[in-house]
Structures are given as structure tokens and as C-alpha cells.
N, CA, C and O atoms as a GROMACS GRO file, in nm:
protein
  580
    1MET      N    1  -1.600  -1.082   2.963
    1MET     CA    2  -1.578  -0.978   2.866
    1MET      C    3  -1.649  -1.014   2.737
    1MET      O    4  -1.640  -1.127   2.691
    2LYS      N    5  -1.719  -0.918   2.678
    2LYS     CA    6  -1.794  -0.942   2.556
    2LYS      C    7  -1.711  -0.905   2.433
    2LYS      O    8  -1.630  -0.812   2.437
    3THR      N    9  -1.733  -0.978   2.325
    3THR     CA   10  -1.672  -0.945   2.198
    3THR      C   11  -1.764  -0.848   2.126
    3THR      O   12  -1.884  -0.871   2.114
    4THR      N   13  -1.708  -0.740   2.079
    4THR     CA   14  -1.790  -0.640   2.010
    4THR      C   15  -1.758  -0.641   1.862
    4THR      O   16  -1.648  -0.675   1.820
    5HIS      N   17  -1.855  -0.603   1.784
    5HIS     CA   18  -1.839  -0.591   1.640
    5HIS      C   19  -1.855  -0.443   1.606
    5HIS      O   20  -1.954  -0.382   1.646
    6PRO      N   21  -1.761  -0.383   1.532
    6PRO     CA   22  -1.770  -0.240   1.503
    6PRO      C   23  -1.890  -0.207   1.417
    6PRO      O   24  -1.921  -0.278   1.321
    7HIS      N   25  -1.957  -0.098   1.451
    7HIS     CA   26  -2.073  -0.052   1.375
    7HIS      C   27  -2.027   0.042   1.263
    7HIS      O   28  -1.919   0.100   1.270
    8LEU      N   29  -2.110   0.055   1.162
    8LEU     CA   30  -2.076   0.140   1.048
    8LEU      C   31  -2.057   0.286   1.089
    8LEU      O   32  -1.972   0.355   1.035
    9THR      N   33  -2.136   0.332   1.186
    9THR     CA   34  -2.123   0.472   1.230
    9THR      C   35  -1.989   0.494   1.300
    9THR      O   36  -1.929   0.601   1.286
   10ASP      N   37  -1.943   0.395   1.376
   10ASP     CA   38  -1.812   0.407   1.442
   10ASP      C   39  -1.699   0.411   1.339
   10ASP      O   40  -1.601   0.483   1.356
   11LEU      N   41  -1.714   0.332   1.234
   11LEU     CA   42  -1.610   0.326   1.132
   11LEU      C   43  -1.600   0.456   1.053
   11LEU      O   44  -1.489   0.501   1.023
   12LYS      N   45  -1.712   0.516   1.020
   12LYS     CA   46  -1.711   0.642   0.944
   12LYS      C   47  -1.649   0.755   1.025
   12LYS      O   48  -1.580   0.841   0.970
   13LYS      N   49  -1.674   0.755   1.157
   13LYS     CA   50  -1.617   0.859   1.243
   13LYS      C   51  -1.465   0.844   1.255
   13LYS      O   52  -1.392   0.943   1.263
   14ALA      N   53  -1.418   0.719   1.256
   14ALA     CA   54  -1.276   0.693   1.278
   14ALA      C   55  -1.194   0.695   1.150
   14ALA      O   56  -1.072   0.683   1.156
   15GLU      N   57  -1.257   0.711   1.033
   15GLU     CA   58  -1.186   0.709   0.906
   15GLU      C   59  -1.106   0.838   0.885
   15GLU      O   60  -1.159   0.948   0.903
   16LYS      N   61  -0.979   0.823   0.847
   16LYS     CA   62  -0.890   0.937   0.825
   16LYS      C   63  -0.820   0.924   0.691
   16LYS      O   64  -0.824   0.818   0.628
   17TRP      N   65  -0.758   1.031   0.648
   17TRP     CA   66  -0.671   1.031   0.531
   17TRP      C   67  -0.529   1.052   0.581
   17TRP      O   68  -0.502   1.148   0.653
   18LEU      N   69  -0.439   0.962   0.544
   18LEU     CA   70  -0.300   0.969   0.588
   18LEU      C   71  -0.209   0.975   0.466
   18LEU      O   72  -0.245   0.927   0.359
   19ILE      N   73  -0.091   1.034   0.484
   19ILE     CA   74   0.004   1.047   0.374
   19ILE      C   75   0.142   1.004   0.421
   19ILE      O   76   0.184   1.037   0.532
   20ILE      N   77   0.212   0.929   0.335
   20ILE     CA   78   0.347   0.883   0.362
   20ILE      C   79   0.438   0.932   0.250
   20ILE      O   80   0.405   0.916   0.132
   21ASP      N   81   0.551   0.990   0.286
   21ASP     CA   82   0.651   1.030   0.188
   21ASP      C   83   0.755   0.919   0.179
   21ASP      O   84   0.825   0.892   0.277
   22ALA      N   85   0.766   0.854   0.063
   22ALA     CA   86   0.853   0.738   0.045
   22ALA      C   87   0.995   0.776   0.005
   22ALA      O   88   1.074   0.688  -0.030
   23ASP      N   89   1.030   0.902   0.009
   23ASP     CA   90   1.162   0.948  -0.034
   23ASP      C   91   1.271   0.888   0.055
   23ASP      O   92   1.278   0.918   0.174
   24ASN      N   93   1.357   0.803  -0.003
   24ASN     CA   94   1.468   0.736   0.065
   24ASN      C   95   1.425   0.652   0.184
   24ASN      O   96   1.501   0.638   0.280
   25LYS      N   97   1.306   0.596   0.179
   25LYS     CA   98   1.259   0.503   0.282
   25LYS      C   99   1.266   0.361   0.225
   25LYS      O  100   1.252   0.342   0.104
   26ILE      N  101   1.288   0.263   0.311
   26ILE     CA  102   1.302   0.124   0.268
   26ILE      C  103   1.166   0.070   0.223
   26ILE      O  104   1.065   0.093   0.289
   27LEU      N  105   1.164   0.000   0.111
   27LEU     CA  106   1.042  -0.052   0.050
   27LEU      C  107   0.962  -0.140   0.146
   27LEU      O  108   0.841  -0.122   0.159
   28GLY      N  109   1.026  -0.234   0.212
   28GLY     CA  110   0.956  -0.326   0.301
   28GLY      C  111   0.896  -0.258   0.423
   28GLY      O  112   0.787  -0.296   0.467
   29LYS      N  113   0.965  -0.159   0.477
   29LYS     CA  114   0.912  -0.089   0.594
   29LYS      C  115   0.788  -0.008   0.558
   29LYS      O  116   0.692  -0.003   0.636
   30ILE      N  117   0.790   0.056   0.442
   30ILE     CA  118   0.672   0.130   0.398
   30ILE      C  119   0.556   0.035   0.373
   30ILE      O  120   0.442   0.063   0.413
   31ALA      N  121   0.584  -0.078   0.308
   31ALA     CA  122   0.478  -0.172   0.272
   31ALA      C  123   0.413  -0.233   0.396
   31ALA      O  124   0.290  -0.246   0.400
   32THR      N  125   0.490  -0.271   0.495
   32THR     CA  126   0.431  -0.331   0.614
   32THR      C  127   0.347  -0.229   0.691
   32THR      O  128   0.237  -0.260   0.737
   33ARG      N  129   0.398  -0.108   0.704
   33ARG     CA  130   0.323  -0.003   0.774
   33ARG      C  131   0.194   0.031   0.698
   33ARG      O  132   0.090   0.052   0.760
   34ALA      N  133   0.202   0.036   0.565
   34ALA     CA  134   0.084   0.067   0.484
   34ALA      C  135  -0.021  -0.043   0.495
   34ALA      O  136  -0.140  -0.014   0.502
   35ALA      N  137   0.021  -0.169   0.496
   35ALA     CA  138  -0.074  -0.280   0.507
   35ALA      C  139  -0.147  -0.276   0.642
   35ALA      O  140  -0.266  -0.304   0.649
   36ILE      N  141  -0.076  -0.242   0.747
   36ILE     CA  142  -0.138  -0.232   0.880
   36ILE      C  143  -0.240  -0.119   0.882
   36ILE      O  144  -0.349  -0.134   0.936
   37ILE      N  145  -0.206  -0.005   0.823
   37ILE     CA  146  -0.296   0.110   0.821
   37ILE      C  147  -0.420   0.080   0.736
   37ILE      O  148  -0.532   0.112   0.777
   38LEU      N  149  -0.400   0.021   0.619
   38LEU     CA  150  -0.513  -0.007   0.530
   38LEU      C  151  -0.611  -0.107   0.590
   38LEU      O  152  -0.732  -0.094   0.570
   39ARG      N  153  -0.561  -0.206   0.663
   39ARG     CA  154  -0.650  -0.304   0.726
   39ARG      C  155  -0.714  -0.249   0.852
   39ARG      O  156  -0.822  -0.294   0.891
   40GLY      N  157  -0.650  -0.153   0.917
   40GLY     CA  158  -0.703  -0.098   1.041
   40GLY      C  159  -0.655  -0.170   1.165
   40GLY      O  160  -0.716  -0.158   1.271
   41LYS      N  161  -0.548  -0.246   1.153
   41LYS     CA  162  -0.498  -0.323   1.266
   41LYS      C  163  -0.437  -0.237   1.376
   41LYS      O  164  -0.410  -0.286   1.486
   42ASP      N  165  -0.416  -0.108   1.346
   42ASP     CA  166  -0.361  -0.018   1.447
   42ASP      C  167  -0.470   0.049   1.530
   42ASP      O  168  -0.441   0.134   1.614
   43LYS      N  169  -0.595   0.012   1.506
   43LYS     CA  170  -0.708   0.074   1.577
   43LYS      C  171  -0.767  -0.024   1.679
   43LYS      O  172  -0.762  -0.146   1.659
   44PRO      N  173  -0.823   0.027   1.786
   44PRO     CA  174  -0.884  -0.063   1.886
   44PRO      C  175  -1.015  -0.125   1.838
   44PRO      O  176  -1.062  -0.222   1.897
   45ILE      N  177  -1.076  -0.071   1.732
   45ILE     CA  178  -1.202  -0.126   1.683
   45ILE      C  179  -1.181  -0.227   1.570
   45ILE      O  180  -1.276  -0.258   1.498
   46PHE      N  181  -1.059  -0.278   1.553
   46PHE     CA  182  -1.029  -0.369   1.443
   46PHE      C  183  -1.110  -0.498   1.452
   46PHE      O  184  -1.124  -0.556   1.560
   47HIS      N  185  -1.162  -0.539   1.338
   47HIS     CA  186  -1.227  -0.669   1.325
   47HIS      C  187  -1.190  -0.723   1.187
   47HIS      O  188  -1.199  -0.649   1.089
   48PRO      N  189  -1.149  -0.851   1.176
   48PRO     CA  190  -1.100  -0.900   1.047
   48PRO      C  191  -1.204  -0.908   0.936
   48PRO      O  192  -1.168  -0.913   0.819
   49SER      N  193  -1.333  -0.909   0.970
   49SER     CA  194  -1.436  -0.922   0.867
   49SER      C  195  -1.494  -0.787   0.824
   49SER      O  196  -1.591  -0.783   0.747
   50VAL      N  197  -1.436  -0.677   0.873
   50VAL     CA  198  -1.487  -0.544   0.843
   50VAL      C  199  -1.371  -0.456   0.796
   50VAL      O  200  -1.260  -0.466   0.847
   51ILE      N  201  -1.397  -0.371   0.698
   51ILE     CA  202  -1.295  -0.275   0.654
   51ILE      C  203  -1.296  -0.158   0.751
   51ILE      O  204  -1.386  -0.075   0.747
   52CYS      N  205  -1.195  -0.151   0.837
   52CYS     CA  206  -1.192  -0.043   0.934
   52CYS      C  207  -1.062   0.037   0.923
   52CYS      O  208  -1.024   0.107   1.017
   53GLY      N  209  -0.994   0.027   0.810
   53GLY     CA  210  -0.870   0.100   0.790
   53GLY      C  211  -0.893   0.241   0.739
   53GLY      O  212  -1.006   0.284   0.717
   54ASP      N  213  -0.784   0.312   0.720
   54ASP     CA  214  -0.787   0.450   0.673
   54ASP      C  215  -0.749   0.457   0.526
   54ASP      O  216  -0.698   0.360   0.470
   55ASN      N  217  -0.775   0.572   0.465
   55ASN     CA  218  -0.729   0.599   0.328
   55ASN      C  219  -0.583   0.641   0.336
   55ASN      O  220  -0.543   0.718   0.424
   56LEU      N  221  -0.503   0.589   0.244
   56LEU     CA  222  -0.359   0.612   0.250
   56LEU      C  223  -0.307   0.663   0.117
   56LEU      O  224  -0.336   0.606   0.012
   57ILE      N  225  -0.229   0.772   0.122
   57ILE     CA  226  -0.164   0.831   0.006
   57ILE      C  227  -0.014   0.813   0.023
   57ILE      O  228   0.041   0.845   0.128
   58ILE      N  229   0.053   0.762  -0.080
   58ILE     CA  230   0.198   0.749  -0.078
   58ILE      C  231   0.254   0.831  -0.192
   58ILE      O  232   0.217   0.811  -0.308
   59ILE      N  233   0.342   0.925  -0.159
   59ILE     CA  234   0.404   1.010  -0.262
   59ILE      C  235   0.552   0.975  -0.275
   59ILE      O  236   0.608   0.908  -0.189
   60ASN      N  237   0.614   1.021  -0.383
   60ASN     CA  238   0.756   0.996  -0.414
   60ASN      C  239   0.786   0.846  -0.425
   60ASN      O  240   0.888   0.801  -0.374
   61ALA      N  241   0.700   0.771  -0.489
   61ALA     CA  242   0.721   0.627  -0.504
   61ALA      C  243   0.843   0.596  -0.589
   61ALA      O  244   0.903   0.490  -0.575
   62GLU      N  245   0.882   0.688  -0.677
   62GLU     CA  246   0.998   0.663  -0.762
   62GLU      C  247   1.129   0.672  -0.685
   62GLU      O  248   1.232   0.626  -0.734
   63LYS      N  249   1.127   0.729  -0.565
   63LYS     CA  250   1.248   0.747  -0.486
   63LYS      C  251   1.259   0.647  -0.371
   63LYS      O  252   1.342   0.666  -0.281
   64VAL      N  253   1.177   0.542  -0.371
   64VAL     CA  254   1.181   0.443  -0.265
   64VAL      C  255   1.314   0.368  -0.271
   64VAL      O  256   1.365   0.339  -0.379
   65ALA      N  257   1.369   0.337  -0.154
   65ALA     CA  258   1.500   0.273  -0.147
   65ALA      C  259   1.486   0.122  -0.126
   65ALA      O  260   1.390   0.075  -0.064
   66VAL      N  261   1.583   0.048  -0.179
   66VAL     CA  262   1.591  -0.096  -0.155
   66VAL      C  263   1.732  -0.127  -0.111
   66VAL      O  264   1.825  -0.051  -0.140
   67THR      N  265   1.750  -0.238  -0.041
   67THR     CA  266   1.881  -0.274   0.010
   67THR      C  267   1.942  -0.384  -0.076
   67THR      O  268   1.871  -0.453  -0.150
   68GLY      N  269   2.070  -0.399  -0.066
   68GLY     CA  270   2.139  -0.506  -0.138
   68GLY      C  271   2.138  -0.486  -0.288
   68GLY      O  272   2.143  -0.373  -0.337
   69LYS      N  273   2.132  -0.599  -0.362
   69LYS     CA  274   2.134  -0.596  -0.507
   69LYS      C  275   1.994  -0.612  -0.566
   69LYS      O  276   1.980  -0.660  -0.679
   70LYS      N  277   1.893  -0.572  -0.493
   70LYS     CA  278   1.755  -0.590  -0.540
   70LYS      C  279   1.725  -0.509  -0.666
   70LYS      O  280   1.639  -0.548  -0.745
   71GLU      N  281   1.793  -0.401  -0.687
   71GLU     CA  282   1.769  -0.317  -0.804
   71GLU      C  283   1.791  -0.396  -0.934
   71GLU      O  284   1.722  -0.372  -1.033
   72THR      N  285   1.887  -0.488  -0.934
   72THR     CA  286   1.914  -0.568  -1.054
   72THR      C  287   1.867  -0.713  -1.042
   72THR      O  288   1.840  -0.777  -1.143
   73ASP      N  289   1.857  -0.765  -0.920
   73ASP     CA  290   1.825  -0.908  -0.902
   73ASP      C  291   1.678  -0.937  -0.879
   73ASP      O  292   1.631  -1.045  -0.917
   74LYS      N  293   1.603  -0.846  -0.819
   74LYS     CA  294   1.461  -0.871  -0.792
   74LYS      C  295   1.382  -0.864  -0.922
   74LYS      O  296   1.396  -0.769  -0.999
   75GLU      N  297   1.299  -0.967  -0.945
   75GLU     CA  298   1.222  -0.973  -1.068
   75GLU      C  299   1.073  -0.978  -1.038
   75GLU      O  300   1.030  -1.044  -0.944
   76TYR      N  301   0.996  -0.909  -1.120
   76TYR     CA  302   0.851  -0.916  -1.117
   76TYR      C  303   0.808  -1.005  -1.232
   76TYR      O  304   0.841  -0.978  -1.348
   77VAL      N  305   0.735  -1.111  -1.203
   77VAL     CA  306   0.700  -1.212  -1.302
   77VAL      C  307   0.552  -1.201  -1.336
   77VAL      O  308   0.468  -1.187  -1.247
   78HIS      N  309   0.520  -1.208  -1.466
   78HIS     CA  310   0.382  -1.202  -1.513
   78HIS      C  311   0.366  -1.305  -1.624
   78HIS      O  312   0.450  -1.312  -1.714
   79TYR      N  313   0.261  -1.382  -1.620
   79TYR     CA  314   0.233  -1.481  -1.724
   79TYR      C  315   0.111  -1.436  -1.802
   79TYR      O  316   0.005  -1.411  -1.744
   80THR      N  317   0.125  -1.425  -1.934
   80THR     CA  318   0.018  -1.373  -2.019
   80THR      C  319  -0.094  -1.473  -2.042
   80THR      O  320  -0.205  -1.434  -2.076
   81GLY      N  321  -0.067  -1.602  -2.023
   81GLY     CA  322  -0.166  -1.705  -2.048
   81GLY      C  323  -0.143  -1.777  -2.179
   81GLY      O  324  -0.209  -1.877  -2.206
   82TYR      N  325  -0.051  -1.729  -2.260
   82TYR     CA  326  -0.018  -1.791  -2.387
   82TYR      C  327   0.112  -1.872  -2.373
   82TYR      O  328   0.193  -1.844  -2.285
   83PRO      N  329   0.130  -1.973  -2.460
   83PRO     CA  330   0.256  -2.049  -2.455
   83PRO      C  331   0.376  -1.956  -2.476
   83PRO      O  332   0.377  -1.875  -2.569
   84GLY      N  333   0.474  -1.969  -2.391
   84GLY     CA  334   0.592  -1.884  -2.398
   84GLY      C  335   0.568  -1.742  -2.352
   84GLY      O  336   0.646  -1.653  -2.383
   85GLY      N  337   0.460  -1.720  -2.279
   85GLY     CA  338   0.421  -1.585  -2.240
   85GLY      C  339   0.466  -1.543  -2.102
   85GLY      O  340   0.403  -1.457  -2.041
   86LEU      N  341   0.573  -1.601  -2.050
   86LEU     CA  342   0.626  -1.562  -1.920
   86LEU      C  343   0.707  -1.433  -1.936
   86LEU      O  344   0.807  -1.433  -2.008
   87ARG      N  345   0.666  -1.327  -1.871
   87ARG     CA  346   0.733  -1.198  -1.882
   87ARG      C  347   0.794  -1.161  -1.747
   87ARG      O  348   0.730  -1.176  -1.643
   88THR      N  349   0.916  -1.114  -1.748
   88THR     CA  350   0.983  -1.072  -1.624
   88THR      C  351   1.040  -0.932  -1.643
   88THR      O  352   1.084  -0.895  -1.752
   89LYS      N  353   1.038  -0.857  -1.534
   89LYS     CA  354   1.100  -0.724  -1.531
   89LYS      C  355   1.180  -0.713  -1.403
   89LYS      O  356   1.137  -0.761  -1.298
   90THR      N  357   1.295  -0.650  -1.411
   90THR     CA  358   1.372  -0.625  -1.289
   90THR      C  359   1.314  -0.502  -1.219
   90THR      O  360   1.236  -0.427  -1.276
   91LEU      N  361   1.354  -0.485  -1.095
   91LEU     CA  362   1.304  -0.371  -1.019
   91LEU      C  363   1.350  -0.240  -1.081
   91LEU      O  364   1.277  -0.141  -1.079
   92GLY      N  365   1.470  -0.237  -1.136
   92GLY     CA  366   1.520  -0.116  -1.201
   92GLY      C  367   1.437  -0.077  -1.322
   92GLY      O  368   1.408   0.041  -1.343
   93LYS      N  369   1.398  -0.176  -1.402
   93LYS     CA  370   1.316  -0.148  -1.519
   93LYS      C  371   1.174  -0.108  -1.478
   93LYS      O  372   1.113  -0.021  -1.540
   94MET      N  373   1.122  -0.172  -1.374
   94MET     CA  374   0.989  -0.137  -1.324
   94MET      C  375   0.989   0.006  -1.269
   94MET      O  376   0.891   0.079  -1.287
   95ARG      N  377   1.098   0.045  -1.204
   95ARG     CA  378   1.109   0.181  -1.152
   95ARG      C  379   1.108   0.284  -1.265
   95ARG      O  380   1.053   0.392  -1.251
   96ALA      N  381   1.170   0.249  -1.377
   96ALA     CA  382   1.175   0.340  -1.491
   96ALA      C  383   1.039   0.351  -1.561
   96ALA      O  384   1.002   0.459  -1.606
   97GLU      N  385   0.966   0.240  -1.570
   97GLU     CA  386   0.839   0.240  -1.645
   97GLU      C  387   0.718   0.275  -1.558
   97GLU      O  388   0.641   0.364  -1.594
   98HIS      N  389   0.702   0.206  -1.445
   98HIS     CA  390   0.586   0.226  -1.358
   98HIS      C  391   0.630   0.225  -1.212
   98HIS      O  392   0.617   0.123  -1.146
   99PRO      N  393   0.683   0.336  -1.159
   99PRO     CA  394   0.735   0.335  -1.022
   99PRO      C  395   0.628   0.312  -0.916
   99PRO      O  396   0.660   0.269  -0.805
  100GLU      N  397   0.500   0.342  -0.947
  100GLU     CA  398   0.394   0.322  -0.847
  100GLU      C  399   0.370   0.174  -0.822
  100GLU      O  400   0.337   0.134  -0.710
  101ARG      N  401   0.388   0.092  -0.925
  101ARG     CA  402   0.357  -0.051  -0.912
  101ARG      C  403   0.451  -0.124  -0.818
  101ARG      O  404   0.416  -0.231  -0.768
  102ILE      N  405   0.569  -0.069  -0.792
  102ILE     CA  406   0.661  -0.132  -0.698
  102ILE      C  407   0.597  -0.138  -0.560
  102ILE      O  408   0.593  -0.243  -0.497
  103LEU      N  409   0.547  -0.024  -0.513
  103LEU     CA  410   0.482  -0.019  -0.382
  103LEU      C  411   0.347  -0.090  -0.384
  103LEU      O  412   0.311  -0.157  -0.287
  104GLU      N  413   0.272  -0.077  -0.492
  104GLU     CA  414   0.140  -0.140  -0.499
  104GLU      C  415   0.150  -0.292  -0.487
  104GLU      O  416   0.072  -0.354  -0.414
  105THR      N  417   0.246  -0.353  -0.557
  105THR     CA  418   0.259  -0.499  -0.550
  105THR      C  419   0.312  -0.545  -0.414
  105THR      O  420   0.272  -0.650  -0.365
  106ALA      N  421   0.402  -0.466  -0.355
  106ALA     CA  422   0.454  -0.503  -0.223
  106ALA      C  423   0.344  -0.498  -0.117
  106ALA      O  424   0.336  -0.585  -0.031
  107ILE      N  425   0.259  -0.396  -0.123
  107ILE     CA  426   0.150  -0.383  -0.026
  107ILE      C  427   0.042  -0.487  -0.053
  107ILE      O  428  -0.013  -0.545   0.040
  108LYS      N  429   0.012  -0.512  -0.180
  108LYS     CA  430  -0.089  -0.611  -0.217
  108LYS      C  431  -0.052  -0.749  -0.165
  108LYS      O  432  -0.140  -0.826  -0.125
  109GLY      N  433   0.077  -0.782  -0.164
  109GLY     CA  434   0.122  -0.911  -0.114
  109GLY      C  435   0.107  -0.925   0.036
  109GLY      O  436   0.114  -1.037   0.087
  110MET      N  437   0.088  -0.815   0.108
  110MET     CA  438   0.075  -0.820   0.254
  110MET      C  439  -0.069  -0.812   0.301
  110MET      O  440  -0.095  -0.818   0.422
  111ILE      N  441  -0.164  -0.800   0.209
  111ILE     CA  442  -0.306  -0.799   0.243
  111ILE      C  443  -0.359  -0.940   0.225
  111ILE      O  444  -0.327  -1.005   0.126
  112PRO      N  445  -0.440  -0.992   0.318
  112PRO     CA  446  -0.492  -1.128   0.305
  112PRO      C  447  -0.572  -1.147   0.176
  112PRO      O  448  -0.641  -1.056   0.130
  113ARG      N  449  -0.562  -1.266   0.121
  113ARG     CA  450  -0.633  -1.299  -0.003
  113ARG      C  451  -0.774  -1.344   0.030
  113ARG      O  452  -0.801  -1.463   0.043
  114ASN      N  453  -0.865  -1.248   0.043
  114ASN     CA  454  -1.004  -1.278   0.073
  114ASN      C  455  -1.094  -1.179   0.001
  114ASN      O  456  -1.048  -1.102  -0.083
  115ARG      N  457  -1.222  -1.179   0.034
  115ARG     CA  458  -1.319  -1.094  -0.035
  115ARG      C  459  -1.297  -0.945  -0.011
  115ARG      O  460  -1.340  -0.863  -0.092
  116LEU      N  461  -1.232  -0.910   0.098
  116LEU     CA  462  -1.212  -0.769   0.131
  116LEU      C  463  -1.087  -0.710   0.066
  116LEU      O  464  -1.067  -0.588   0.070
  117ARG      N  465  -1.003  -0.794   0.007
  117ARG     CA  466  -0.875  -0.746  -0.045
  117ARG      C  467  -0.892  -0.633  -0.146
  117ARG      O  468  -0.826  -0.530  -0.136
  118LYS      N  469  -0.980  -0.651  -0.243
  118LYS     CA  470  -1.001  -0.550  -0.346
  118LYS      C  471  -1.052  -0.419  -0.285
  118LYS      O  472  -1.010  -0.311  -0.324
  119LEU      N  473  -1.144  -0.430  -0.189
  119LEU     CA  474  -1.201  -0.311  -0.126
  119LEU      C  475  -1.099  -0.239  -0.040
  119LEU      O  476  -1.100  -0.116  -0.031
  120ILE      N  477  -1.010  -0.314   0.024
  120ILE     CA  478  -0.905  -0.252   0.105
  120ILE      C  479  -0.806  -0.179   0.016
  120ILE      O  480  -0.764  -0.068   0.048
  121LEU      N  481  -0.768  -0.240  -0.095
  121LEU     CA  482  -0.668  -0.179  -0.184
  121LEU      C  483  -0.724  -0.059  -0.260
  121LEU      O  484  -0.646   0.020  -0.314
  122GLU      N  485  -0.855  -0.044  -0.266
  122GLU     CA  486  -0.913   0.074  -0.330
  122GLU      C  487  -0.885   0.201  -0.249
  122GLU      O  488  -0.898   0.312  -0.302
  123ARG      N  489  -0.846   0.186  -0.124
  123ARG     CA  490  -0.817   0.300  -0.038
  123ARG      C  491  -0.670   0.343  -0.044
  123ARG      O  492  -0.628   0.434   0.026
  124LEU      N  493  -0.593   0.276  -0.130
  124LEU     CA  494  -0.451   0.306  -0.146
  124LEU      C  495  -0.431   0.391  -0.271
  124LEU      O  496  -0.479   0.356  -0.379
  125TYR      N  497  -0.358   0.502  -0.256
  125TYR     CA  498  -0.328   0.592  -0.368
  125TYR      C  499  -0.178   0.614  -0.371
  125TYR      O  500  -0.122   0.671  -0.277
  126VAL      N  501  -0.112   0.569  -0.478
  126VAL     CA  502   0.033   0.580  -0.489
  126VAL      C  503   0.067   0.673  -0.607
  126VAL      O  504   0.013   0.657  -0.716
  127TYR      N  505   0.156   0.769  -0.583
  127TYR     CA  506   0.197   0.864  -0.685
  127TYR      C  507   0.349   0.868  -0.694
  127TYR      O  508   0.418   0.861  -0.593
  128ALA      N  509   0.400   0.878  -0.818
  128ALA     CA  510   0.545   0.877  -0.841
  128ALA      C  511   0.611   1.004  -0.789
  128ALA      O  512   0.720   0.998  -0.732
  129GLY      N  513   0.547   1.119  -0.807
  129GLY     CA  514   0.604   1.246  -0.764
  129GLY      C  515   0.543   1.296  -0.634
  129GLY      O  516   0.480   1.220  -0.559
  130THR      N  517   0.562   1.426  -0.609
  130THR     CA  518   0.510   1.485  -0.486
  130THR      C  519   0.368   1.537  -0.501
  130THR      O  520   0.301   1.561  -0.400
  131GLU      N  521   0.320   1.554  -0.624
  131GLU     CA  522   0.186   1.610  -0.647
  131GLU      C  523   0.080   1.501  -0.634
  131GLU      O  524   0.097   1.388  -0.681
  132HIS      N  525  -0.031   1.537  -0.568
  132HIS     CA  526  -0.146   1.446  -0.557
  132HIS      C  527  -0.273   1.530  -0.551
  132HIS      O  528  -0.269   1.644  -0.504
  133PRO      N  529  -0.387   1.476  -0.597
  133PRO     CA  530  -0.511   1.553  -0.602
  133PRO      C  531  -0.596   1.544  -0.475
  133PRO      O  532  -0.715   1.577  -0.479
  134HIS      N  533  -0.538   1.500  -0.363
  134HIS     CA  534  -0.616   1.478  -0.242
  134HIS      C  535  -0.595   1.587  -0.137
  134HIS      O  536  -0.604   1.560  -0.017
  135GLY      N  537  -0.567   1.708  -0.181
  135GLY     CA  538  -0.548   1.820  -0.089
  135GLY      C  539  -0.672   1.853  -0.006
  135GLY      O  540  -0.659   1.879   0.114
  136PRO      N  541  -0.792   1.852  -0.066
  136PRO     CA  542  -0.912   1.886   0.013
  136PRO      C  543  -0.942   1.790   0.128
  136PRO      O  544  -1.016   1.825   0.219
  137GLN      N  545  -0.887   1.668   0.123
  137GLN     CA  546  -0.911   1.573   0.232
  137GLN      C  547  -0.824   1.600   0.355
  137GLN      O  548  -0.841   1.535   0.458
  138ASN      N  549  -0.732   1.695   0.346
  138ASN     CA  550  -0.641   1.731   0.456
  138ASN      C  551  -0.572   1.608   0.515
  138ASN      O  552  -0.596   1.574   0.631
  139PRO      N  553  -0.487   1.540   0.439
  139PRO     CA  554  -0.422   1.420   0.492
  139PRO      C  555  -0.319   1.454   0.600
  139PRO      O  556  -0.250   1.556   0.592
  140GLN      N  557  -0.311   1.366   0.699
  140GLN     CA  558  -0.213   1.382   0.807
  140GLN      C  559  -0.088   1.306   0.768
  140GLN      O  560  -0.095   1.195   0.716
  141SER      N  561   0.028   1.366   0.795
  141SER     CA  562   0.154   1.304   0.759
  141SER      C  563   0.197   1.200   0.862
  141SER      O  564   0.179   1.218   0.982
  142ILE      N  565   0.255   1.090   0.811
  142ILE     CA  566   0.307   0.983   0.896
  142ILE      C  567   0.455   0.968   0.867
  142ILE      O  568   0.495   0.972   0.750
  143THR      N  569   0.535   0.952   0.970
  143THR     CA  570   0.678   0.928   0.951
  143THR      C  571   0.707   0.780   0.968
  143THR      O  572   0.648   0.712   1.052
  144ILE      N  573   0.798   0.731   0.886
  144ILE     CA  574   0.841   0.590   0.893
  144ILE      C  575   0.989   0.590   0.920
  144ILE      O  576   1.064   0.664   0.856
  145ASP      N  577   1.032   0.510   1.013
  145ASP     CA  578   1.175   0.506   1.050
  145ASP      C  579   1.260   0.446   0.941
  145ASP      O  580   1.381   0.436   0.957
   0.00000   0.00000   0.00000
């Protein structure tokens, strides 16, 4: 059996636009499914050195659900680079200020840290509400359990 490498023409034909509604869906389940779709691991032409994933739109990011006490206990940590510059935000505060970043950081953590990471994440579009500007691309809806 021969190992094949996907060609650019095959990848362009197989590229789709998909949409996920995050309303009352668990954060981790959405993030894992999104990471698989963005990398293209659900396709038979997957190759780790090629971007063969689809474009993904996630709507209703502000309504994503979490289990347990994560709303108050989970912290997002950022260091500014200055002495005493360690900044932390809880998930509840992050939801109030930037609800899209909750899903973006969860998905970013599931993509391998390599040269393709930035290019893969450019195909991710997260919106807090139901409105998005990608209507002309005719995205197909995906359900998450």
C-alpha cells in the first residue's frame, strides 16, 4: 500500500464552510469537535503537514455551558512582561467582557504548536450572538451532542 500526499486541487474541492451553534452546549465538547474539523482529521485525505480542514463558524459563544464550579473557579492567566504584571480573569468575567475568547482559547489549546497553528486558526470565526457575515458561503450546520 502506498502513502499518498494530498494535492492542492483535492484540498480546494473538499473545503467546506461549517457552522456550530454553541447555545447550551458544553465548552469542551465544542472545542474538541472544532479542533478536529479545523485540522481536517475527520477527512480521509488528512495529512499532518498540510492544512486540509474546513472553515468553521461558531455562533452564540456567550451562551456556552460549563460544568461544575468553572464559572467562578476557572482562571485565564496572562503575563504582561513587567514585574508584577500577572493578570487573571475568571471565566465569568471573561464571558462578560469577551465571550468569543472563551472558545478561541479552548480550541487554540487543542491545536498542535507548530508552523501550521496560526494558519489553521485563521479558519475559525467565533461570534457572541447569532449574527455572522458569512451567509454567502452557505455554511452547513453541525450538531454536537
